[in-house]
Every structure is written in C-alpha cells, then in structure tokens.
MDAnalysis code that builds the backbone (N, CA, C; Angstrom):
import MDAnalysis as mda
import numpy as np

u = mda.Universe.empty(591, n_residues=197, atom_resindex=np.repeat(np.arange(197), 3), trajectory=True)
u.add_TopologyAttr("name", ["N", "CA", "C"] * 197)
u.add_TopologyAttr("resid", np.arange(1, 198))
u.add_TopologyAttr("resname", ["MET", "THR", "ARG", "GLY", "ASP", "ARG", "TRP", "ILE", "VAL", "ILE", "LEU", "ALA", "LEU", "VAL", "LEU", "THR", "ALA", "VAL", "GLY", "LEU", "VAL", "MET", "VAL", "TYR", "SER", "SER", "SER", "SER", "PHE", "THR", "ALA", "PHE", "VAL", "ARG", "LYS", "GLY", "ASP", "GLU", "ASN", "TYR", "PHE", "LEU", "ARG", "GLN", "GLN", "VAL", "PHE", "ARG", "THR", "LEU", "LEU", "GLY", "LEU", "GLY", "VAL", "LEU", "TRP", "ALA", "CYS", "ALA", "ARG", "ALA", "LEU", "SER", "VAL", "ARG", "VAL", "LEU", "GLU", "SER", "ALA", "ALA", "PRO", "TRP", "ILE", "LEU", "GLY", "VAL", "ALA", "CYS", "ALA", "LEU", "LEU", "SER", "GLY", "ARG", "ALA", "SER", "PRO", "ALA", "VAL", "SER", "ALA", "ARG", "ALA", "ALA", "GLU", "LEU", "GLY", "ILE", "ALA", "HIS", "VAL", "LEU", "GLN", "GLY", "ILE", "GLU", "ASP", "LYS", "LEU", "ARG", "SER", "PHE", "GLU", "LYS", "LEU", "LEU", "SER", "GLN", "ALA", "ASN", "LEU", "LYS", "GLN", "GLU", "GLN", "ALA", "GLY", "PHE", "MET", "ALA", "ASP", "GLU", "LEU", "VAL", "ASP", "LEU", "PRO", "VAL", "LEU", "THR", "ARG", "CYS", "GLY", "PHE", "ALA", "CYS", "ALA", "PRO", "HIS", "GLU", "ALA", "PRO", "GLU", "ALA", "VAL", "ARG", "LEU", "ARG", "ALA", "HIS", "TYR", "VAL", "ALA", "ALA", "ALA", "PRO", "ALA", "GLY", "ARG", "GLY", "ALA", "ALA", "ARG", "GLU", "VAL", "CYS", "GLU", "LEU", "LEU", "MET", "ARG", "ALA", "GLN", "GLY", "THR", "PHE", "GLU", "ARG", "ALA", "LEU", "GLN", "GLY", "TYR", "LEU", "ARG"])
u.atoms.positions = np.array([
    [0.997, -0.812, -0.162],
    [-0.215, 0.125, 0.128],
    [0.746, 0.895, -0.113],
    [0.911, 2.012, -0.566],
    [1.093, 3.290, -1.158],
    [0.958, 3.986, -0.065],
    [1.302, 5.589, 0.144],
    [1.458, 6.603, 0.939],
    [0.041, 7.025, 0.454],
    [-0.241, 7.562, -0.048],
    [-1.439, 7.999, -0.580],
    [-2.409, 7.036, -0.742],
    [-2.403, 5.875, -0.821],
    [-3.563, 4.768, -0.667],
    [-3.803, 4.946, 0.541],
    [-2.419, 5.081, 1.803],
    [-3.102, 4.503, 3.721],
    [-3.918, 6.301, 3.906],
    [-3.768, 7.309, 3.506],
    [-4.489, 8.446, 3.428],
    [-6.127, 8.122, 2.872],
    [-5.789, 7.675, 1.977],
    [-7.317, 7.410, 1.553],
    [-8.059, 6.741, 2.448],
    [-7.601, 4.947, 3.302],
    [-8.017, 4.642, 3.961],
    [-8.114, 5.215, 5.377],
    [-7.209, 6.005, 5.253],
    [-7.327, 6.784, 6.827],
    [-8.967, 7.706, 7.032],
    [-8.840, 8.791, 5.453],
    [-10.165, 9.087, 5.736],
    [-10.903, 8.843, 5.504],
    [-11.113, 7.475, 4.932],
    [-12.460, 6.755, 4.467],
    [-12.675, 6.214, 6.247],
    [-11.923, 5.767, 7.572],
    [-11.855, 5.644, 8.312],
    [-12.412, 6.385, 9.381],
    [-12.054, 7.513, 8.965],
    [-12.440, 8.713, 10.077],
    [-13.840, 9.518, 9.579],
    [-14.365, 9.648, 8.194],
    [-15.426, 9.853, 7.996],
    [-16.981, 9.181, 8.250],
    [-16.118, 7.557, 8.385],
    [-16.974, 6.814, 8.613],
    [-17.316, 6.745, 10.054],
    [-16.368, 6.923, 11.311],
    [-16.323, 7.172, 12.286],
    [-17.147, 8.439, 12.437],
    [-16.859, 9.619, 11.674],
    [-18.094, 10.503, 12.270],
    [-19.536, 10.221, 11.888],
    [-19.958, 9.619, 10.708],
    [-20.785, 9.208, 10.372],
    [-21.067, 7.843, 11.616],
    [-21.101, 7.554, 12.237],
    [-21.497, 6.704, 13.251],
    [-22.009, 7.778, 14.669],
    [-20.994, 8.564, 14.312],
    [-21.498, 9.531, 15.860],
    [-22.497, 10.155, 15.513],
    [-23.050, 10.714, 14.272],
    [-23.864, 11.538, 13.775],
    [-25.293, 10.706, 13.192],
    [-25.076, 9.434, 13.279],
    [-26.251, 8.466, 13.492],
    [-26.715, 8.085, 14.934],
    [-25.504, 8.132, 15.950],
    [-25.942, 8.090, 17.439],
    [-26.748, 9.108, 17.674],
    [-26.362, 10.734, 17.423],
    [-26.689, 11.916, 18.012],
    [-27.974, 12.080, 17.225],
    [-28.450, 11.759, 15.968],
    [-29.403, 12.222, 15.430],
    [-30.950, 11.151, 15.830],
    [-30.012, 10.143, 16.732],
    [-31.140, 8.780, 16.174],
    [-31.293, 8.425, 17.851],
    [-30.285, 8.943, 18.754],
    [-30.864, 7.798, 20.181],
    [-31.777, 8.391, 21.211],
    [-32.611, 9.457, 20.672],
    [-33.666, 9.994, 21.351],
    [-35.252, 9.070, 20.823],
    [-34.811, 8.994, 19.450],
    [-35.617, 7.941, 18.660],
    [-35.881, 6.703, 19.223],
    [-34.549, 6.007, 19.055],
    [-34.223, 4.860, 19.604],
    [-34.749, 4.571, 21.156],
    [-34.778, 5.750, 21.965],
    [-35.154, 5.205, 23.276],
    [-36.634, 4.998, 23.507],
    [-37.251, 6.320, 22.781],
    [-38.477, 6.023, 22.816],
    [-39.364, 5.232, 22.226],
    [-38.967, 4.493, 20.755],
    [-39.723, 3.469, 19.961],
    [-38.637, 2.082, 20.793],
    [-37.679, 2.148, 21.086],
    [-37.502, 0.862, 21.334],
    [-37.050, 0.303, 22.983],
    [-36.935, 1.664, 23.918],
    [-36.155, 1.808, 24.679],
    [-34.978, 1.338, 24.812],
    [-33.974, 1.496, 24.322],
    [-32.356, 1.302, 23.862],
    [-31.854, 2.588, 23.177],
    [-31.406, 3.258, 23.564],
    [-30.698, 4.726, 23.126],
    [-29.309, 4.330, 22.293],
    [-29.049, 3.079, 21.885],
    [-27.975, 2.433, 21.152],
    [-28.534, 1.459, 20.124],
    [-29.497, 1.546, 20.050],
    [-30.367, 0.350, 18.725],
    [-29.827, 0.584, 17.859],
    [-30.297, 1.812, 17.172],
    [-29.507, 2.438, 15.681],
    [-28.677, 2.269, 15.153],
    [-27.598, 2.717, 16.623],
    [-26.249, 2.602, 16.727],
    [-25.878, 1.141, 16.203],
    [-25.638, 0.461, 17.203],
    [-26.013, -0.789, 17.226],
    [-25.722, -1.463, 15.555],
    [-27.348, -1.551, 14.982],
    [-27.156, -1.420, 13.411],
    [-26.049, -1.533, 12.342],
    [-26.053, 0.126, 13.027],
    [-25.118, 1.036, 12.107],
    [-23.660, 0.404, 12.135],
    [-23.444, 0.230, 13.164],
    [-22.440, -0.265, 13.669],
    [-21.920, -1.756, 12.848],
    [-22.821, -2.954, 12.894],
    [-23.015, -4.051, 12.113],
    [-22.615, -3.795, 11.050],
    [-23.526, -3.076, 10.103],
    [-23.199, -2.513, 9.032],
    [-21.865, -2.636, 8.141],
    [-21.700, -1.152, 9.213],
    [-20.504, -0.355, 8.582],
    [-19.143, -1.648, 9.083],
    [-19.385, -2.696, 9.985],
    [-18.391, -3.395, 10.132],
    [-18.232, -4.575, 8.900],
    [-19.645, -5.048, 8.083],
    [-19.800, -5.631, 7.813],
    [-19.111, -5.346, 6.161],
    [-19.729, -4.250, 6.176],
    [-18.957, -3.392, 4.858],
    [-17.327, -2.996, 4.680],
    [-17.025, -2.681, 5.736],
    [-15.436, -3.134, 5.842],
    [-14.789, -4.416, 5.629],
    [-15.312, -4.969, 5.956],
    [-14.801, -6.649, 6.138],
    [-15.025, -6.742, 4.227],
    [-16.387, -6.683, 3.603],
    [-16.365, -6.747, 1.951],
    [-15.226, -6.295, 1.437],
    [-14.769, -5.082, 1.815],
    [-14.195, -4.616, 1.431],
    [-12.280, -4.778, 1.759],
    [-12.553, -5.485, 2.478],
    [-10.983, -5.848, 2.952],
    [-11.003, -6.880, 2.308],
    [-11.733, -7.770, 2.121],
    [-12.025, -9.165, 1.224],
    [-11.740, -9.295, -0.183],
    [-12.098, -8.003, -0.487],
    [-11.973, -7.889, -2.229],
    [-10.637, -7.044, -2.293],
    [-10.222, -6.227, -1.299],
    [-8.984, -5.712, -1.487],
    [-7.583, -6.538, -1.654],
    [-8.361, -7.815, -1.062],
    [-6.953, -8.612, -0.768],
    [-7.114, -9.937, -2.108],
    [-8.236, -10.174, -2.343],
    [-8.379, -11.684, -3.225],
    [-8.663, -10.726, -5.206],
    [-9.185, -8.839, -5.104],
    [-9.102, -8.694, -6.273],
    [-7.358, -8.046, -6.526],
    [-6.950, -8.224, -7.831],
    [-5.757, -7.196, -8.309],
    [-6.130, -6.541, -8.936],
    [-5.590, -5.472, -9.615],
    [-5.477, -4.842, -10.501],
    [-5.375, -5.062, -12.434],
    [-5.018, -6.398, -12.464],
    [-4.829, -7.229, -13.359],
    [-6.022, -8.387, -13.521],
    [-7.095, -8.367, -12.750],
    [-8.202, -9.092, -12.257],
    [-9.208, -7.735, -13.076],
    [-9.253, -6.655, -12.543],
    [-9.969, -5.749, -12.720],
    [-9.883, -5.533, -14.030],
    [-8.802, -5.008, -14.340],
    [-8.502, -4.864, -15.953],
    [-9.080, -5.939, -16.816],
    [-8.722, -7.079, -16.273],
    [-9.658, -7.800, -17.675],
    [-10.937, -7.724, -17.691],
    [-11.346, -7.703, -16.382],
    [-13.124, -7.635, -16.576],
    [-13.780, -6.803, -17.187],
    [-12.456, -5.441, -17.403],
    [-13.158, -4.154, -17.197],
    [-14.416, -3.756, -18.856],
    [-13.703, -4.519, -19.605],
    [-14.890, -4.880, -20.728],
    [-15.987, -5.489, -20.473],
    [-16.193, -6.378, -19.413],
    [-17.800, -7.252, -19.398],
    [-18.242, -5.808, -18.272],
    [-17.499, -5.069, -17.278],
    [-18.264, -4.491, -16.353],
    [-18.935, -2.837, -16.801],
    [-17.412, -2.422, -17.905],
    [-17.919, -1.223, -18.553],
    [-18.356, -1.365, -19.885],
    [-18.535, -2.580, -20.227],
    [-18.754, -2.560, -21.241],
    [-18.165, -2.131, -23.422],
    [-16.734, -1.616, -22.618],
    [-16.229, -1.122, -23.344],
    [-14.650, -0.866, -22.846],
    [-13.664, -1.440, -23.429],
    [-12.810, -0.711, -22.684],
    [-11.767, -0.261, -24.175],
    [-10.754, 0.887, -24.122],
    [-10.054, 1.390, -24.889],
    [-8.449, 1.521, -24.679],
    [-8.221, 1.252, -26.294],
    [-6.384, 1.150, -26.214],
    [-6.395, 2.337, -27.206],
    [-5.294, 2.623, -27.444],
    [-4.606, 3.575, -27.990],
    [-2.920, 2.779, -28.616],
    [-2.917, 2.208, -29.887],
    [-1.818, 1.845, -30.858],
    [-1.005, 2.418, -31.632],
    [-0.446, 3.216, -31.661],
    [0.451, 3.796, -32.721],
    [1.786, 3.578, -33.323],
    [1.978, 3.841, -34.613],
    [3.036, 3.654, -34.986],
    [4.467, 4.890, -34.926],
    [3.752, 6.381, -34.603],
    [4.842, 7.170, -33.763],
    [4.763, 7.645, -32.321],
    [5.432, 8.407, -31.723],
    [5.683, 8.531, -30.357],
    [5.521, 10.360, -30.634],
    [4.453, 10.298, -29.315],
    [3.800, 12.230, -29.368],
    [3.728, 12.249, -28.052],
    [4.312, 13.015, -27.683],
    [3.925, 13.644, -26.021],
    [2.304, 14.206, -26.274],
    [2.167, 14.602, -27.319],
    [0.814, 15.109, -27.756],
    [-0.457, 14.297, -27.920],
    [0.270, 12.979, -28.336],
    [-0.969, 11.975, -28.228],
    [-0.850, 11.408, -26.698],
    [0.402, 11.245, -26.192],
    [0.136, 10.688, -24.411],
    [-0.772, 11.975, -23.944],
    [-0.436, 13.047, -23.600],
    [-1.525, 14.117, -23.388],
    [-2.996, 13.755, -23.821],
    [-3.143, 13.795, -24.587],
    [-4.425, 13.890, -25.048],
    [-5.108, 12.614, -24.596],
    [-4.359, 11.118, -24.616],
    [-4.596, 9.710, -24.147],
    [-5.131, 9.962, -22.393],
    [-4.046, 10.566, -21.776],
    [-4.561, 11.013, -20.530],
    [-5.637, 11.365, -20.335],
    [-5.853, 12.656, -20.440],
    [-7.121, 13.348, -20.577],
    [-8.544, 12.909, -20.889],
    [-8.101, 11.772, -21.720],
    [-9.056, 10.743, -22.104],
    [-9.791, 9.677, -20.895],
    [-8.450, 9.453, -20.222],
    [-8.208, 8.484, -19.953],
    [-7.905, 7.184, -19.973],
    [-7.681, 7.133, -21.065],
    [-7.132, 6.002, -22.072],
    [-6.064, 5.246, -21.456],
    [-6.207, 3.746, -20.687],
    [-4.813, 3.692, -20.099],
    [-3.897, 2.744, -20.777],
    [-4.428, 2.213, -21.759],
    [-3.311, 1.229, -22.463],
    [-2.766, 2.431, -23.640],
    [-1.881, 3.196, -23.453],
    [-1.505, 3.724, -24.778],
    [-0.175, 3.212, -25.294],
    [-0.012, 2.509, -26.583],
    [1.442, 2.349, -26.718],
    [1.567, 3.179, -28.011],
    [2.643, 3.499, -27.612],
    [3.577, 4.322, -29.293],
    [4.474, 3.904, -29.326],
    [5.103, 3.798, -31.167],
    [5.816, 3.692, -31.565],
    [6.172, 2.355, -31.665],
    [4.986, 1.908, -32.179],
    [4.377, 0.258, -32.510],
    [5.182, 0.239, -34.307],
    [6.209, -0.592, -34.201],
    [6.030, -1.483, -35.523],
    [5.238, -2.621, -35.733],
    [5.349, -3.465, -34.836],
    [4.575, -4.195, -35.256],
    [3.035, -4.343, -34.247],
    [1.677, -3.663, -34.871],
    [0.623, -3.338, -34.906],
    [-0.448, -4.740, -34.222],
    [-0.196, -5.339, -35.085],
    [-1.256, -6.568, -34.741],
    [-0.294, -7.637, -33.143],
    [0.791, -7.882, -33.492],
    [1.329, -8.322, -32.142],
    [0.729, -7.397, -30.690],
    [1.072, -6.069, -30.975],
    [0.221, -5.439, -30.198],
    [-0.849, -5.544, -29.335],
    [-1.980, -5.671, -31.071],
    [-3.239, -6.033, -30.737],
    [-3.346, -7.405, -30.126],
    [-2.694, -8.306, -30.191],
    [-3.169, -9.415, -29.885],
    [-2.675, -9.815, -28.255],
    [-1.345, -9.055, -27.864],
    [-1.030, -8.804, -26.608],
    [-2.137, -8.190, -25.752],
    [-3.105, -6.734, -26.103],
    [-4.074, -6.178, -25.270],
    [-5.291, -7.121, -25.374],
    [-5.673, -7.900, -26.448],
    [-6.318, -8.906, -26.499],
    [-6.283, -9.864, -24.919],
    [-4.937, -10.582, -25.133],
    [-4.969, -11.218, -24.138],
    [-4.808, -10.889, -22.554],
    [-4.408, -9.635, -22.714],
    [-4.921, -9.057, -21.309],
    [-5.577, -8.688, -20.794],
    [-6.739, -8.208, -22.161],
    [-7.883, -8.223, -21.441],
    [-9.074, -9.557, -21.370],
    [-8.618, -10.715, -21.913],
    [-8.885, -11.706, -22.050],
    [-10.481, -11.688, -23.226],
    [-9.804, -11.329, -24.265],
    [-10.643, -10.645, -25.324],
    [-10.423, -12.185, -26.937],
    [-11.409, -12.158, -27.813],
    [-11.229, -12.349, -29.026],
    [-11.112, -11.305, -29.667],
    [-10.602, -11.820, -31.429],
    [-10.124, -11.052, -31.950],
    [-11.473, -10.050, -32.642],
    [-12.576, -11.375, -32.732],
    [-13.935, -10.171, -33.113],
    [-15.097, -9.725, -31.830],
    [-14.265, -9.926, -30.812],
    [-14.565, -8.630, -29.617],
    [-13.842, -7.482, -29.849],
    [-13.250, -7.072, -30.314],
    [-12.490, -5.910, -30.624],
    [-12.907, -4.896, -31.293],
    [-12.843, -3.810, -31.728],
    [-12.718, -2.443, -32.837],
    [-11.547, -2.413, -33.316],
    [-11.083, -1.759, -33.944],
    [-10.167, -0.983, -34.525],
    [-10.571, 0.186, -35.511],
    [-9.714, 1.213, -35.127],
    [-9.539, 2.127, -36.320],
    [-8.581, 2.692, -37.379],
    [-8.681, 2.690, -38.164],
    [-7.127, 2.272, -38.684],
    [-6.946, 3.601, -40.156],
    [-6.204, 4.113, -40.507],
    [-5.986, 5.203, -41.363],
    [-4.679, 4.858, -42.233],
    [-4.163, 4.168, -42.379],
    [-3.032, 4.123, -43.106],
    [-2.732, 2.268, -43.605],
    [-2.241, 1.784, -44.536],
    [-2.297, 0.639, -45.130],
    [-1.774, -0.175, -44.127],
    [-0.487, -0.253, -43.170],
    [-0.068, -0.648, -42.390],
    [-0.627, -1.454, -41.060],
    [-1.768, -1.482, -41.211],
    [-2.971, -1.015, -40.197],
    [-3.795, -2.692, -40.828],
    [-3.924, -2.462, -41.864],
    [-4.435, -4.127, -42.510],
    [-4.380, -5.526, -41.620],
    [-3.284, -5.568, -41.177],
    [-3.447, -6.899, -40.817],
    [-4.074, -7.075, -39.103],
    [-4.639, -5.531, -38.890],
    [-5.033, -5.729, -37.432],
    [-6.630, -5.470, -38.228],
    [-6.826, -4.132, -39.005],
    [-8.215, -4.072, -39.445],
    [-9.343, -5.353, -39.881],
    [-8.184, -5.956, -40.651],
    [-8.991, -7.468, -41.229],
    [-9.344, -8.362, -39.936],
    [-8.384, -8.301, -39.015],
    [-8.462, -9.631, -37.937],
    [-9.634, -8.810, -37.003],
    [-10.189, -7.887, -36.920],
    [-10.832, -7.674, -35.615],
    [-12.504, -7.447, -35.653],
    [-13.197, -7.715, -35.038],
    [-14.671, -8.298, -35.500],
    [-15.436, -6.331, -35.885],
    [-14.332, -5.266, -35.303],
    [-15.576, -4.189, -35.857],
    [-14.420, -2.994, -36.348],
    [-14.089, -3.030, -38.111],
    [-13.234, -2.272, -38.648],
    [-13.928, -1.440, -38.502],
    [-12.922, -0.018, -38.179],
    [-13.116, 1.684, -38.495],
    [-12.663, 2.496, -39.461],
    [-12.735, 3.224, -40.149],
    [-11.695, 4.149, -40.665],
    [-12.122, 5.783, -40.811],
    [-11.661, 6.361, -41.136],
    [-12.183, 7.783, -40.974],
    [-12.080, 7.919, -43.105],
    [-12.695, 9.284, -43.416],
    [-13.100, 9.065, -44.641],
    [-12.047, 9.607, -45.874],
    [-10.999, 9.709, -45.038],
    [-9.310, 10.200, -45.623],
    [-8.797, 8.892, -46.206],
    [-9.080, 8.136, -45.284],
    [-8.194, 6.804, -45.287],
    [-8.073, 6.470, -46.799],
    [-7.107, 5.591, -46.919],
    [-6.768, 4.663, -48.005],
    [-7.768, 4.195, -48.728],
    [-8.381, 3.670, -50.254],
    [-9.077, 2.992, -50.476],
    [-9.221, 1.752, -49.878],
    [-7.965, 0.980, -50.014],
    [-7.980, -0.071, -49.582],
    [-8.140, -0.414, -47.987],
    [-8.032, 0.498, -47.316],
    [-8.150, 0.575, -46.045],
    [-10.221, 0.881, -45.728],
    [-10.752, 1.746, -46.414],
    [-12.129, 2.081, -46.609],
    [-12.977, 0.385, -47.035],
    [-12.461, 0.172, -48.027],
    [-13.109, -1.248, -48.812],
    [-12.902, -2.720, -47.481],
    [-11.995, -2.116, -46.494],
    [-12.072, -3.433, -45.493],
    [-12.729, -3.149, -44.459],
    [-13.230, -1.866, -43.734],
    [-13.543, -1.518, -43.122],
    [-15.180, -1.786, -42.859],
    [-16.089, -1.779, -41.697],
    [-16.971, -2.645, -41.564],
    [-17.739, -0.633, -41.702],
    [-17.474, 0.172, -41.395],
    [-17.981, 1.765, -40.962],
    [-16.842, 2.821, -41.517],
    [-17.070, 3.710, -42.175],
    [-16.442, 4.734, -42.475],
    [-16.826, 6.211, -42.087],
    [-16.625, 6.604, -41.057],
    [-16.367, 7.960, -40.706],
    [-16.993, 8.952, -41.692],
    [-17.583, 10.070, -41.753],
    [-17.961, 10.726, -42.271],
    [-16.769, 12.162, -42.036],
    [-16.640, 11.994, -40.536],
    [-15.200, 12.620, -39.944],
    [-14.088, 12.584, -40.302],
    [-13.077, 13.276, -40.605],
    [-11.483, 13.065, -40.827],
    [-11.269, 12.884, -39.681],
    [-10.023, 12.487, -39.437],
    [-9.130, 11.883, -38.526],
    [-8.593, 12.919, -38.224],
    [-8.902, 13.227, -36.336],
    [-8.168, 14.327, -35.665],
    [-9.249, 15.478, -35.800],
    [-10.283, 15.395, -36.378],
    [-11.647, 16.905, -36.722],
    [-13.220, 15.485, -36.269],
    [-12.976, 14.544, -35.240],
    [-14.308, 13.999, -35.268],
    [-14.188, 12.597, -35.003],
    [-13.030, 12.111, -36.084],
    [-13.848, 10.682, -36.494],
    [-13.698, 9.813, -35.113],
    [-13.133, 9.680, -34.273],
    [-12.854, 8.751, -33.239],
    [-14.200, 8.754, -32.491],
    [-14.789, 10.305, -32.343],
    [-15.696, 10.484, -31.794],
    [-16.952, 10.147, -32.240],
    [-16.907, 10.142, -33.626],
    [-17.963, 10.184, -34.451],
    [-18.573, 7.948, -33.617],
    [-17.080, 7.348, -34.222],
    [-17.433, 6.178, -33.879],
    [-18.057, 5.554, -32.422],
    [-17.594, 6.655, -31.632],
    [-17.897, 6.039, -30.278],
    [-19.446, 6.364, -29.851],
    [-20.343, 7.850, -30.876],
    [-21.269, 8.183, -30.879],
    [-21.623, 6.738, -31.337],
    [-21.352, 6.379, -32.428],
    [-22.004, 5.023, -32.930],
    [-21.698, 4.159, -32.021],
    [-20.765, 3.474, -31.363],
    [-21.648, 2.728, -30.629],
    [-21.707, 2.913, -29.082],
    [-22.161, 3.674, -28.877],
    [-22.963, 4.189, -27.393],
    [-24.500, 4.490, -27.927],
    [-24.865, 4.698, -28.923],
    [-26.135, 4.673, -29.664],
    [-26.359, 3.277, -30.051],
    [-25.333, 2.400, -29.989],
    [-25.749, 0.703, -30.732],
    [-25.970, 0.169, -29.208],
    [-25.653, 0.473, -27.932],
    [-25.335, -0.052, -26.815],
    [-26.451, 0.464, -25.834],
    [-27.087, 1.342, -26.040],
    [-28.477, 2.265, -25.389],
    [-27.663, 3.609, -24.276],
    [-26.558, 3.875, -24.464],
    [-25.893, 4.357, -23.475],
    [-25.707, 5.989, -23.827],
    [-26.115, 6.325, -24.763],
    [-25.592, 7.257, -25.638],
    [-26.650, 8.452, -25.380],
    [-28.288, 8.212, -25.092],
    [-28.801, 8.989, -24.052],
    [-28.911, 9.342, -22.901],
    [-28.342, 8.871, -22.224],
    [-28.412, 8.772, -21.044],
    [-27.045, 9.909, -20.764],
    [-25.766, 9.019, -21.810],
    [-24.495, 10.568, -21.509],
    [-24.974, 11.606, -21.810],
    [-25.980, 12.057, -22.711],
    [-26.228, 13.147, -23.158],
    [-27.055, 14.029, -22.181],
    [-27.964, 13.032, -21.207],
    [-28.808, 13.844, -20.295],
    [-27.616, 14.552, -19.256],
    [-26.810, 14.117, -19.236],
    [-25.767, 14.386, -17.933],
    [-25.330, 16.421, -19.109],
    [-25.388, 16.650, -19.897],
    [-24.502, 17.631, -20.769],
    [-26.325, 18.695, -20.828],
    [-27.355, 18.058, -20.637],
    [-28.648, 18.693, -20.540],
    [-29.031, 19.139, -19.184],
    [-28.779, 19.084, -18.321],
    [-29.092, 19.057, -16.693],
    [-29.267, 20.480, -16.135],
])
C-alpha cells in the first residue's frame, strides 16, 4: 500500500467514524422512545459498517488490478487502447485527458501489440474494434470484429472497414465512432442527459 493509499483509507475510516457519531446523535432519542434502548440504531449501523469494511478488505485482498482490468470490458462494456506507429507527447497527453489506460506508441508490429492487448483483456479478436487510417494497419483491421476508418483513409483501408466515418481523422472521426457504439449499446442518450441538466 502506497502512502497515498494509506491516506485514502485513513480518510475513509475517519469519515465512517464521524458518520457513526452522527447516527448516534441524531437517532438516540428516537431509539429510546421507540425501542427503549438509545443505542439500538447505533448497534445496527456499527454492524453494517463492520460488514462493509469486511467485504471491502476481502475484495481488496482477493482482486488484483490485473483481474479488474481483465474484467473491465465486461463491467464497463468497452475498454479503450491506443496503438500508434509514431511516438508523440501530444498523443500521450490527450490519451491521459481521455482516461485511456493502454497507450502504445512507436509500435512497429501493431498486430502483435493488438494480440497482446486482447490477451491481457481476455478478449477474442471478434470482440475488438479498431480504427485505421493507413495501409500498415490492415493486419489488425482485417482481424478485428468491428473495423473503422476515417473518410480520408486509403481506399484499400476503407473497402475493408465495416464503418467509414464521415468526419476526418483528428476532427471528430473517433468521436463519431464512439457515438455510434454508444447508440448501439443504448448508452448515448443517458450520457447526453448529463450535459442537458
């Protein structure tokens, strides 16, 4: 456990203790009047708190980050990765902004990297999507389950894509594909509601 993790655990325990004090102070009179025991609700809350902490501890011991990462596609529905033949600090920064955990740059063999990512995520090729804009991407594009390309990709790439975005690369093509996937999953409208409030 890192130092930052310790502070998070300590903060959670302190907030839990404060919550228990508040439960007692706000419910002791009602508990005494209704149940004849001013600690009635406090005991119930302490039991539930200990049960919750026990489950938290068991999960923290049993589940590793690798297990959670491999379960991410099933829990979240989609896991994202970025494979690029070039290396760019701007790409790293943008991926960090978007929360993309798997960023592989300077990749010479994209197919090998693609297969490695699939293995880590415990996915089959047909369960993955890929967006390509160059001929060197064809080995991955022709093996994935959902192949996409921006409209200015070479014809050989566009012909092998299941979906060709109307927007160009770097100007909304990836967003267009994400929106298409979200609409297919039925999650787009729910996400949109967050912006309309």
